[in-house]
N, C-alpha and C positions, 0 to 999 in steps of 0.2 A: 712714435705713436702717440696718438691724443691722450690715451689713458694716462700717460705719465704726467702730463701738465697739471692735472687737478688734485694730485695725490700730495698727502703732508710729506715735508721734506725726507723724513727717514724712509718711508715707504716709497716714495718717488727714486731714492738712491737704490734701493734694494731691486725695485722694478727694472731700473737701468742696468743693473748688475745681472739680473735673470735674463734680460733681453739680449745682451751682450753675449751671454753664454750660449744663446741659441743660434749664434752665428756657426757654431760646430755641428748643426743640423743641416743636412743637405738635401736637397731633393735628389734621389738616386740617378734619375734619368737625366736631368738637366745639369747635374754637377754645380750647383750653387746653393749658397745658404738660403734658407726660408724666409730669413730676415731681409734678404737683398731682393726676393722675388716677391714680397709683399704678402706672404701666406700668413703671417702671424696677425690676426685680426685684432686681439686685445690680449692684455696682460695685467693683471691686477694683483698685488701683493696686500694680504691682511695679515698682521703679526708675521707668522713664519709661514703661512699659508700661501700657495701661488696658484692662481687660476689663469689658464691660457686657453684662447679659442683660436684655432686655425680654419683658414678658407682656402680654397683651391679654385683653379680657373674654370672647372665645370663640375657639375653634380655627378658626373659619370668618370671621373678621374679614376685610374686603376686602384681598386681597393687595396692591393698589396703595396703599391707605392705608398698611398695615403695611410695606411696602418704603419709602414716603416717610419714614415716621418713623423707621425703623433707619437710612437712609441719612443723613438730618439728624442724627442722633445720632453717627454715625461723623464726619461732617463737622465738626460743632461741636467734637468733641473733639480732632480732628486739627489745628484751628486753634489749640488752646492752645500757647503758646509752648514748654512743656516736656515735650510728650507725643513719645514715639516710637511704638512699634507700638500701634495701636488695634484692639482685637477687639470687634465688636457682633454679638451672637446673638439672635435671636427664638426664644423658647421655646414649645413646645406649640401650634403653629400648623400647619394643614395643609400649609403651603407652607414651612415652617422650613428644611428641609434646602436647597431651591432658593434663598430668599432668603440664607440664610447663605453659601452658596457663592458667590452673586453679589456679596455685600458683601466677602467676603474677597478676590475677585479684581478689586474695582473695576470690575465689567462694567456698571454702570449698570443702569437699570430694563429698557431694551429688550435690553440683553445678557443679562440674567439670565432674562426670561422668552420671548425669543425671538418665535415667531410669535404668541403669546399677547398679546404688548403691541402696542397699536395705534401708540402713540407714546410719546414722553417724557412725565414727569409735569408739565411746566411748564404746561400747559393746565389740569390738574387742579388744580394749587397755586393759579393765578389765580383759578379759579372759587370755591374756597373763600375766598380772601382777599375776593373781593366778597361773597360772603354774610357774612362775618364784620363787614364794614364796614356792611352793611344792617343787621345785628342790632343793633350799636354804636349806629348812628344812632336806631334806633326805641327804644332803651333811653333815650337821653338826652331825645328829644322827648316819650316818654311822661311821663317824669320831670317835665319842665317842664310838662305839661299837668295832672298831678296837683298840682303845687306851686301852679298857677295855674288853678283851675277854670274860671274866667271867660274864658279865652284862646280865641279862635277858632282851630278848627283850620285853616281855609283859610290864615290867617296864618302857618302854621308855615313856609310856603315862603319867608318873609322873615326868618327868625330865623338869627342869625350865630352862629358858634361862640362869641364873647365873651358872648353872651346866655345861654348854657348855664351859665354859673358855672365851678365847678371840682368836683373830685371824681374817684372812681375810675372812674366810667362815662364821664366826659369825656376823661379821660387815655386810656382805653382807645379811644374814638373817634378821638382824634387820632394814636394810634399805627397805627391800621388805614387812616387817610387818607393818613398818610405811606408805608406799604406800597404804596398804590395811586399814590402820585405826585400826590395831591390837595393843594390848599393848607391849611394848618392856622394861617393867621392869624386873628386875633380877627374881622375884619371879613369873613371868607369865609362863605357861606352854609352853613348846617349840613345842610340837607335836599338833598342831590344824589346821583344815581347814580354808579356806578363810574368814569364818565368826567368826572364835575364838572357834568353837566348838571342843570338844575332839573326838577321835576315839573310837568305840566300839571294833573293832577288829584291835589292833595294829599291829601285824604281816603283815596282808593284807594290811592295809594301808600304810605300809612302803615299801611292794613289789610294789604297784601302783606308790607310789611317786619316787621309783627308776626308774620305766620304764619312767616317765615324764622326770626325770634328765637325763637319758641315751639319750632319744630322743633330748633334747636340745642340750647336749655336742656333741652328733653325728653330729646333723646339723651344729653345728658351725664349726666344724672341716671340714665337707663336703663342706660348702659354702666358707670356707677361701681357700682350694684347688681350687675349680672352679675359684675364683676370680684371684688367681696366675697364673692359666692357661689362663684365658682370658687376662689378662693385664700383660705384661711383667714387673718385678720389683715390682709388688704389693706387695710382701712379705717383702719389706723394709718399707712400711708403715702399717704393722700389727704388733700388739703388741703379746707378748707371752701369750699363754692362759694356765694357770696351770691346769685348770679343764679338765678333760678327760672322755670318755666313760669307765670307770673301770670296770673290770670284777666284778661279784657278789662275795660275800664273803661266801664261802661253810660253815662256821663255824657256821652261824647263818641263812642262807637263805636255807631251806630244798629244794627249788624248782631250786637250781643251778646245772647246768651240766656243767662240763668244757668242752672247744672245743676240747681237745684232746680225749675224749671219744666219740665224735661223728665221726663215721666212715660211709664212703660210700662204700657200696659192689662194688666190681669191677665187670663190664660188663661181662655177659656170652657169650661165643662165639656160634655163630649158628652152629648146627652139619652138 
């Protein structure tokens, strides 16, 4: 962030520490840190006070998602041992005034939105944790199938975490399992739902998990592009995302239809 370069040495160090702490704040739908997405517009430290401004890809991003990220940002910064007053503001959103007032008053989501809020955001947070786990699980199992093309899809239900090996995707899966209270030991089954139960129909479960993963990855790339369009230079604040909406693998997915096989008939001319 450019705000870090012009600050005195001590303030710059605290700003960097505060910014690094924000890596723990995730966009609930995209399952990525707001720092990687470029959502942190500015961060300034004065003495022990911290002021952060957030930005989103559009002015109409879901208010509950927006509030969740802004609230988590304030909580993470307030938990640092050296911070005093923490001000978090969301810029350029249609509910900015309402959200910023609620954050300043520590009113909570229900207190901020009143009758418009059906309940707290705990249920929403849990829903997206489950989706993130499903996507992470699919990435790891798909990687295993691609590394071992002869492996039977039905047998994936017996694969353990230890058999997945190591790497970024496996580490991500373990973090998401831990967030749901699922076992992370090497002998634990890899292909389980959010309760830890195994699947009866493994191929169908894998296809559904792939749909979840593609949705998350596709939305992540779309939102990154919208942010770059809305704010010039935003791409400089975004971290590279290695995951992508990969094509299905025809060797083990019987429902796969390559895009090149989809043809649109030419329009017929009126006689």
